[in-house]
N, C-alpha and C positions, 0 to 999 in steps of 0.2 A: 506494501500501498504506499509506504513512503517510498521507494522506488518509482512508482507511479506518479505522484507528485513531483517529486524531482524530474523527471522526465516532461510531463506537463509545464514545469516552470522554464526549466530551461526551453523547451520548444517556444512560448510563447515570448523570451527574452529575443530568441530568434527572429523571429517576425515581426518583433518591436524594432529590432538592429535594422533589420534587411530595411523593414518600411521608413527608416529615418533618413537611413543613405539616399535610399529610392525617391525621399520626397526632394533632399537636398538635390539629387541630381537633374530631376523634373526641374524646380526651380531656377537650376545653372540654364537649365535650357531652356525654360522662357526668357528668363532676362536677358541671355545671348539675344535669343530673337527679338526680345521688344528693341532691345540698342540698335540693332540692324536697321530695323522698321523706322525707328523714328529718325536715325541717321540716313536714311535716305528719302524719307518725308520732309525733313528738308533741306536736301542735297536736289532736291525736285523740283523745292521753292525757290530757289537762288538761281540753279541754270531757268527754270521758266523768267522771272523777271529780269534776268542779264537779257534772253533774247528778245526782249522786248524795249531795250536799250531807252529803259526810262529817265528822265536827269532832272531832276529838283529848277525849277525858275528858280533866278532872282531874288525874287520878292518872299520866297518860303522860308522865312525866319519870323523868330513871335514880333520881332518892332516893324519888320516889313508889314506885315499882314496889317497889323495895328492900323497904320498909319492908311493903310488902299481902304480900309473899311472905312476908318472916319472919313478919308476923302468921298467913297461913295454916301455915304450916312447911312449904315448899317445900324440898327436897334444895338444897344448893348446887349439886351436877354445874346443876343447868337455868341453862342460859347468861338474865343479865339484858336488856336494851336497853340502851343508852347515846346514844339518840338522844332527843328528845326533840318531842311533837305537842301538849302541853298545850293545850289550845283554840285548836289550830289549825287551818283548813279543809283538808283532803285536796286537792290540788289540781294533785300531781306526781308522780313514778314514784317517788322519795325517800322524802319523806311518807308514799304510799301504802308501801312497805315498811317503813317504821318503824311506822305505825299496824297491820299486819301481824302484827311483832315483840311488840306488846303484848297483841294479840289472843290470841297462842300464851298468856303468859302467865296471863290471865284464863281460856284455857281449865284449866290445869293448879290454878288457883285455884279453878275449877268442880270438878274431875274430883280432887282432892285428892295432885297433885301425880303421877299416875299415866294414862302415854302410851297412846292410844290402843289397841296392840297387846295391852297387859297387862291393860286392864279386862274384866271378866265379861259377857256376853255378855247375860244376863236378870238381872233386881231377883230380891232376897231378901228375907225379910219383915227380917233383921237389916243390912240395906244394903250389905251386903259382896258382893252380887252372888254369880253362879255359871254357870259354861258348860253346866251337867247342868241340860236344860230338868223333868225330873223333881222336882228342885229349888227350881225356882222359880217364885214368884207365875205366880198362874194369873188369867185372866180370858175367860169365857166359854170357860175349856176350852183356852185357849192359852197358854203363858206368856209374859209380859211381862219386854218389851226394856227394858234398862239405859238409863234416860231422863241417866243423866250417859256412856254413851258416845254418844247421838246431839249432845251436846257438839262432840266431836270434831269429828264428821262437818261441823255446820254453822260448825263454825271452819275446817277444813281450807278449806272448798269459799269461803269467802270470804275470806280469808289468802291460798288461791293466786290467789283473781279480780287483788289486789292488787297479789300481787307479778308477775303478768304483768304489769302497767300497769308495775311498775317495768323489765321487762324489756324494754318494747316502747320504753318511753324511751330507757333507754338506747342501745336498736339504731338510734333517732333519732339518737343523739350519733353513735354510731358512724356511720354514713350522711353527718352532716354533715360531721365528721372526712374521713375518704374522699373526699367530694365536692371539699372543700377540698384536698387533695393531688392528685387527679385533673386539678382546674382547673390550679394551678400545676404542673404535671409537663407539661400542655397545654401552655401558655404561653411553656412554658421548651422545649418540642419546636422551636414557631414562631420563639423568638427563633431558637434555634443555625440549624434549616434555613437562614433569610433570613441569619442572620448570618453562614454559611457559604457561601450561594449573593452574595453582598457581595465577601468573602472572594477567592474562587476566581473570580468573574465566570460565574456560574452563570446560568441558558439566564432565568431570571425577571429580572437586570439586564442581559441581556446586547444589548437593542435600547437604552436608555436608555447604554450604554459607547459600541454602535460608533456612535450619533448624537453624541455629546459629543467620540469620537476626530475622526469628520470633520469637526468642526466645527474643532477646533484643528490638522486639520492641513491647511483652507483657508485658500489666501493670503489675505493682510491687505490692503486698498486702498490706496493710495498717498497 
């Protein structure tokens, strides 16, 4: 009965030790994969942005854009960018987000500080625009669209693409951080499993211990 209990205990130790090492190896593998995928994602963002050859305009500094906004009569409620990409290549997610923020201000300047949702749909002779097609300018019998409104459509499309680049870049950073955490956790699991087996005389090292014990018990020659 005692021998059966000892055998079961040894078997359970074996399972726990093997499970700890297996979990550690799996975590290390997932960690390496996360780091590689994160790096590849960041590299894709950088290469795609470099291909577009985007360079910040000279006014893309906090001081420069503040002067432009004041000259354009923009309301103080509009948040101005605090970053700077003047004359810099937009080749990473952070610069892409900054460039998109300046594009937003340029769109406000072009539309007199009026956001897309409040702009009239059609153009009028006085330049104020209207949502009534019967009061709009016509061309070939059809009301003419408000060209300033299309500025927001273009700006939104481009800035969204740039902001997605920033998001992808940050997701890549997150993947790398998570990968490092998984890698360290996996190594920790392996160290704990192996260390526990050493201290408790687990199955991983039982053969070596038995060999050492037999050697010490053998009678020495005279």
